Every structure is written in C-alpha cells, then in structure tokens.
C-alpha positions as CSV (number, residue, x, y, z in Angstrom):
1,X,-5.9,26.8,10.2
2,X,-8.3,25.6,7.7
3,X,-11.5,24.0,8.8
4,X,-11.6,20.9,6.7
5,X,-14.6,20.5,4.3
6,X,-14.0,16.6,4.6
7,X,-13.1,13.8,7.0
8,X,-11.3,10.9,5.9
9,X,-9.8,8.1,7.9
10,X,-8.4,4.6,7.4
11,X,-8.7,2.2,10.4
12,X,-6.8,-0.8,10.9
13,X,-8.5,-4.2,11.1
14,X,-6.9,-7.8,11.1
15,X,-8.1,-8.1,7.5
16,X,-6.4,-4.8,6.4
17,X,-7.0,-1.2,5.8
18,X,-10.7,-0.2,5.9
19,X,-11.3,3.3,4.4
20,X,-14.3,5.4,5.6
21,X,-15.5,8.4,3.6
22,X,-17.4,10.8,6.0
23,X,-18.1,13.3,3.1
24,X,-19.0,12.5,-0.5
25,X,-17.5,14.4,-3.0
26,X,-17.0,18.0,-1.2
27,X,-16.5,21.0,-3.3
28,X,-13.0,22.5,-3.7
29,X,-12.4,25.1,-1.3
30,X,-9.0,26.4,-2.1
31,X,-7.3,27.7,-5.2
32,X,-3.5,26.7,-4.6
33,X,-1.8,23.8,-2.9
34,X,2.0,23.8,-2.0
35,X,4.6,22.2,0.1
36,X,6.1,24.3,2.8
37,X,8.9,23.6,5.4
38,X,7.9,23.2,8.9
39,X,9.4,22.0,12.3
40,X,10.1,18.2,11.8
41,X,9.4,18.1,8.1
42,X,7.3,19.6,5.4
43,X,3.4,20.4,5.5
44,X,1.1,21.0,2.6
45,X,-0.7,24.2,2.6
46,X,-4.0,25.1,0.8
47,X,-3.8,29.0,-0.1
48,X,-0.9,29.4,2.5
49,X,-2.7,27.6,5.3
50,X,-1.8,24.1,6.7
51,X,-4.1,21.4,6.5
52,X,-5.0,18.9,9.2
53,X,-5.5,15.2,9.2
54,X,-8.8,13.7,10.6
55,X,-7.5,13.6,14.0
56,X,-6.5,17.4,13.9
57,X,-2.7,16.9,13.7
58,X,-0.7,19.0,11.1
59,X,-0.3,17.0,7.9
60,X,3.6,16.9,8.2
61,X,5.6,14.8,5.8
62,X,9.1,13.6,6.3
63,X,10.6,14.6,3.1
64,X,10.1,17.5,0.8
65,X,9.3,15.2,-2.3
66,X,6.5,13.5,-0.6
67,X,5.2,16.9,0.5
68,X,5.1,18.0,-2.9
69,X,3.6,14.8,-4.2
70,X,0.8,15.2,-1.7
71,X,0.4,18.9,-2.6
72,X,0.3,17.9,-6.3
73,X,-2.6,15.4,-5.6
74,X,-4.5,18.4,-4.1
75,X,-3.7,20.8,-6.9
76,X,-4.9,18.4,-9.6
77,X,-8.3,18.1,-7.9
78,X,-11.4,19.5,-9.8
79,X,-14.2,21.4,-8.7
80,X,-15.0,18.6,-6.3
81,X,-12.6,16.5,-4.4
82,X,-12.2,12.9,-5.3
83,X,-11.2,11.4,-1.9
84,X,-11.0,7.9,-3.3
85,X,-8.4,9.0,-5.8
86,X,-6.1,11.0,-3.1
87,X,-4.2,8.0,-2.2
88,X,-1.1,9.6,-0.9
89,X,-3.3,11.9,1.4
90,X,-5.1,9.0,2.7
91,X,-1.8,7.1,3.4
92,X,-0.4,10.3,5.1
93,X,-3.5,10.5,7.5
94,X,-2.9,6.9,8.5
95,X,0.8,7.3,9.2
96,X,0.4,10.2,11.2
97,X,-3.1,9.4,13.0
98,X,-3.1,5.8,13.4
99,X,0.2,4.0,12.8
100,X,2.1,5.4,15.9
101,X,-0.6,3.7,18.1
102,X,-0.7,0.3,16.2
103,X,2.8,-0.4,15.0
104,X,2.9,-3.9,16.9
105,X,-0.5,-4.7,15.3
106,X,0.6,-3.8,11.7
107,X,3.8,-5.8,12.3
108,X,1.8,-8.8,13.2
109,X,-0.6,-8.3,10.4
110,X,2.4,-8.3,7.9
111,X,3.6,-11.6,9.5
112,X,0.0,-13.1,9.1
113,X,0.1,-12.4,5.3
114,X,3.6,-14.1,5.0
115,X,2.2,-17.2,6.8
116,X,-0.2,-17.7,4.0
117,X,1.5,-15.8,1.3
118,X,0.0,-15.7,-2.2
119,X,3.4,-16.5,-3.8
120,X,3.6,-19.8,-1.7
121,X,0.4,-21.3,-3.3
122,X,0.9,-22.8,-6.8
123,X,-2.2,-24.4,-8.8
124,X,-2.2,-28.0,-8.8
125,X,-3.7,-27.8,-12.3
126,X,-3.5,-26.8,-15.0
127,X,0.2,-27.2,-15.2
128,X,0.5,-24.0,-17.7
129,X,-0.9,-21.9,-14.8
130,X,1.4,-23.4,-12.3
131,X,4.3,-22.6,-14.6
132,X,3.3,-19.1,-14.9
133,X,2.9,-18.6,-11.2
134,X,6.3,-20.1,-10.6
135,X,7.9,-17.8,-13.1
136,X,6.2,-14.7,-11.6
137,X,6.9,-15.7,-7.9
138,X,9.8,-17.9,-7.3
139,X,12.3,-15.1,-8.0
140,X,10.8,-13.0,-5.2
141,X,10.4,-15.7,-2.7
142,X,14.2,-16.5,-3.2
143,X,14.9,-12.7,-3.0
144,X,13.1,-12.2,0.4
145,X,14.9,-15.3,1.8
146,X,18.2,-14.1,0.7
147,X,17.8,-10.5,1.5
148,X,15.7,-10.5,4.8
149,X,16.1,-14.2,6.0
150,X,12.3,-14.7,5.3
151,X,12.5,-18.4,4.0
152,X,8.8,-19.5,2.8
153,X,8.0,-22.8,1.5
154,X,5.8,-23.1,-1.5
155,X,2.9,-25.6,-1.7
156,X,1.0,-27.0,-4.5
157,X,-2.8,-26.6,-4.1
158,X,-4.9,-24.7,-1.4
159,X,-4.0,-26.8,1.7
160,X,-2.4,-24.6,4.1
161,X,1.2,-25.2,5.2
162,X,2.8,-23.7,8.3
163,X,5.7,-21.4,7.6
164,X,8.8,-21.4,9.8
165,X,8.2,-19.3,12.8
166,X,11.9,-17.7,12.4
167,X,10.7,-16.4,9.0
168,X,7.6,-14.8,10.4
169,X,9.5,-13.3,13.2
170,X,11.9,-11.9,10.6
171,X,8.9,-10.2,8.9
172,X,7.7,-8.9,12.2
173,X,11.2,-7.5,13.2
174,X,11.8,-5.8,9.8
175,X,8.3,-4.1,9.9
176,X,8.9,-2.8,13.5
177,X,12.3,-1.4,12.5
178,X,10.6,0.9,9.8
179,X,9.4,4.3,10.5
180,X,5.7,5.2,10.5
181,X,5.5,6.2,6.9
182,X,7.3,3.2,5.5
183,X,5.3,0.9,7.6
184,X,2.2,2.3,6.8
185,X,2.8,2.0,3.1
186,X,4.2,-1.5,3.4
187,X,1.1,-2.9,5.3
188,X,-1.1,-1.1,2.6
189,X,1.1,-2.6,-0.4
190,X,0.4,-6.2,1.3
191,X,-3.3,-5.5,1.1
192,X,-3.2,-4.2,-2.2
193,X,-1.0,-7.0,-3.6
194,X,-2.3,-9.8,-1.3
195,X,1.4,-10.8,-0.5
196,X,4.0,-9.9,2.0
197,X,6.8,-11.0,-0.3
198,X,5.7,-8.7,-3.0
199,X,5.2,-5.8,-0.5
200,X,8.7,-6.3,1.0
201,X,10.2,-6.3,-2.5
202,X,8.6,-3.0,-3.2
203,X,9.4,-1.5,0.0
204,X,13.1,-2.3,-0.2
205,X,13.1,-1.1,-3.9
206,X,13.8,-4.4,-5.5
207,X,10.7,-4.4,-7.5
208,X,8.2,-1.5,-8.7
209,X,4.8,-1.3,-7.4
210,X,3.3,-1.6,-10.9
211,X,5.3,-4.8,-11.5
212,X,4.4,-6.3,-8.2
213,X,0.7,-5.6,-8.9
214,X,1.2,-7.6,-12.4
215,X,2.9,-10.3,-10.5
216,X,-0.1,-10.5,-8.0
217,X,-2.8,-10.8,-10.5
218,X,-1.4,-13.9,-12.6
219,X,-4.5,-15.9,-11.4
220,X,-6.7,-13.1,-12.6
221,X,-5.0,-12.9,-15.9
222,X,-5.4,-16.4,-16.4
223,X,-9.0,-16.4,-15.8
224,X,-9.5,-13.5,-18.2
225,X,-7.8,-15.4,-20.8
226,X,-10.0,-18.3,-20.4
227,X,-13.3,-16.7,-19.8
228,X,-13.0,-13.0,-20.6
229,X,-13.4,-9.8,-18.4
230,X,-16.4,-8.2,-17.4
231,X,-16.6,-4.3,-17.0
232,X,-16.7,-4.1,-13.3
233,X,-13.6,-6.2,-13.0
234,X,-11.9,-4.1,-15.2
235,X,-12.8,-1.0,-13.4
236,X,-11.3,-2.6,-10.2
237,X,-8.1,-3.4,-12.1
238,X,-8.0,0.2,-13.2
239,X,-8.3,1.6,-9.6
240,X,-5.6,-0.9,-8.3
241,X,-3.2,0.3,-10.9
242,X,-3.6,4.0,-9.9
243,X,-3.1,3.0,-6.3
244,X,0.1,1.0,-7.3
245,X,1.5,4.0,-9.2
246,X,0.7,6.2,-6.0
247,X,2.5,3.5,-3.9
248,X,5.6,3.7,-6.0
249,X,5.6,7.4,-5.9
250,X,5.3,7.2,-2.1
251,X,8.4,5.1,-1.6
252,X,10.5,7.0,-4.2
253,X,9.5,10.3,-2.4
254,X,10.6,8.8,1.0
255,X,13.9,7.9,-0.3
C-alpha cells in the first residue's frame, strides 16, 4: 500500500466541518489514478496501489461513478497536490473515517440548522430585498414541508423564532436514514449553504447545488449591488462555487 505523502482530515464540531491540512502542497508522487473494483465497492488506485484515508482505511467508494470522479480529481492534479481543491477526496475521507462514529451528532447538527434556517429570516427592510429573498426561498420552504414534513415558519427580522419540534424531529430522522456518504455530504452542504432547507433539496435531487448556492447568497448579491465587491470576497465566492459543483457531482455519482 502507498505510504501517503499527505494527511487530511475533517473533524466535526457543532459549528460544522473544520478542515485541517497537515501537509502544505505536497509534491505529486504518482503518475496515474484510476478506479478499481474491490470488496464492498470501488477503490481509487494510484499507479495500481490503493490509497488510504487519514485513519488508514482503504478509500472505498460505494459506486463506480463516485470512484471514477475521485480518481479524476487525483489525475488532474499538477506537480503538487492542491488539497483544498480536492473536495471529493475530503468528503470521502470524512464519510469513511468520521461519519460512522458521529451519525447522531450530525443529524442533530442538521436539525439545529433547520431551527434557525437561512430561508426563514426575511429582511424587515428594504422591501425590495425581502421580495427577492421570498422569491428565492419560499418555494423551497414549501417543498421541504410537502416532501419531508419539515414545516418551518418564516419571520421578518432577525429575532429568533422557535420552529415546530415535529419538524426538527423530521429533519433528524431523515438524516439518520441516510447512508454515511449521503449524510456526510448533506451536512457539508448545510454548512456550505447555511441552510438545511436548501441542503435537503440538493440531497433529494430537487435542486442543483449551484442553484442552491445562488439562492443562499441573495443577501450577498444585494450588498454587492449596493456597495460593490472586494477581491477577497470574490475569491471566496469562486471557492464556494467550485465546492458546489463538486457537491453536485458527489450526489449524482451516488445515484
């Protein structure tokens, strides 16, 4: 087996996923990356040898499509490995190493997001912003209520309003019913989007991750229109767009 030239882990906290890079831009140490069938799924091989997760487990994916997508991520690396950009590999590491031990915590985290969901907080002013928020978010609040029984009550302003306990229980139950790979991506989507509602719509295939990201940044777009955007903020948006594209690929490959 390959001795990894890097270690990368995501740990779970109440605030979400925190990534830790143990090695900064290691040199590429392989020529080819490919998916290969193994017991229980498909592995990713570098020069014909299976790679390991940070916890030393074989990186085994549940579908050939996802294994091929992860392998492509490795194949497209340059002379050094851009670990931050290897979103699929990072998700796979978490799904294998961390999620099995923390499923209940992740389900509770998702329910906490739903309790103060982005899509439920409409601006008290200006009215034009509130109308834009409502147009972007109302359809998905209605969707999650109809499809998953998660009925959330919107409010105007920033004052927190308790959501129905039955709805939060429904979010938690849905999360616990998912396999480790879908659950990992669902909670990560929630952190990326700031919304359990939008994340659930992406996980169920009702909304694409890029479109969900656009819906999640209605307020940001409004501020940019009013005051302009600085370079750092636009770089952050570029990274988030890259991650949203990877998230969409993840769920499509799982299906």
